[in-house]
N, C-alpha and C positions, 0 to 999 in steps of 0.2 A: 257705540263702540269707535267707532271708522272713526270721528272725529279725535278723540281722545287719542287714538293709534296716529293719527295725521298730523297734532300736537303733539307730539313726542318726535317722531321723527321730527320736522321742527326745530325742537329741539336740541335735541344729539346734534345735526348739521349745523349746528350751528355754535355750539360744544365744540368742535371738532372744526374748525375754517378761523372763527376767531378765539384763538388763546385772550385770556384776559393781561397776562406781562408777557414783552418777548422774549425767544430765549433766546439766552445764551449761552455760548458751547461751554465743556466745563477744558480748563489747561491745566497743567502738573501746575506746584510752582517750581521752579527752579534748583527750588536746595532739596527737591524730594525725590526719590527714586524710583524706576518701574521696579515695579517686582517684573522677572517674563523665568517662562517655563524654560527650565536647561532641557536642553537637547535629551532626551531617554533615547537610553541605546536600548536595543532591540531584546528580550527575550534569552534568553542560551536554551538552548533546543540540549535537553538531557537525550540520552543516546538508550530508546529503549532497553531494558535486560532479560536476555536469553533466559530463563533456566535448563541445564540440562540434566537431564534423565536417560543415567547407564541401562543400553538397552540388555534385560535381563533373558531374551528369548537364548535358547540353544546355537551355536555354529548352522550354516549351514550342509545340509547331505549331497552332499555327493553324492553322485549315479553307480553304482543300483543304490539302493535307496534299502535292502535288507543285506546282514553281513553274510561276506559271502564264506566266514570262518580264516580259523590265525594265519594255515598253510596255502590261501587261495592262491590261484596267480590268474594273469588277464590273458590273455587269448586273441590277438588281430592277428583277421583277415583284413587285404586290403588284394584289392581289383579293379583297375580300368572299367570304365561303362557307360554307352554311349549316352549322350544325351540329345535333343532335338528341341533346338530354339529357332526363335525367327529369322537371326543372319543364318543362317543352318547347321549342320550337326558336330558336336564338339565332345572331344574324348577328355572322359572329368575322375578322380580318384575320386574310389569310395572306402567308407571301412565299414568294420562288424567288427565291436567286440564284447567276450565273454566270460563267466567268472569260470573257475572250472578251479577241482578242492587239487590244494596241491602232496 
């Protein structure tokens, strides 16, 4: 088996190293035009379409979340209070509102 492998290797090496005919470079005849690829344009990017669906949620509710009545009146009390902060004590306005029947 080793002898057959060695003979086969020598034969393939000889076939690759010693060509039977001299090689010639092919050239195009002067009358033949060579076809060249045209420059391709980059593919056109399509903008993805977004489907917009209407929002059927009810309108956002405003505080208070209950119905105070058709003649309700909103009353607000405004005062100033002291707040203790790292920079020092400051006076800030505070407002408290409520609904009363009108």
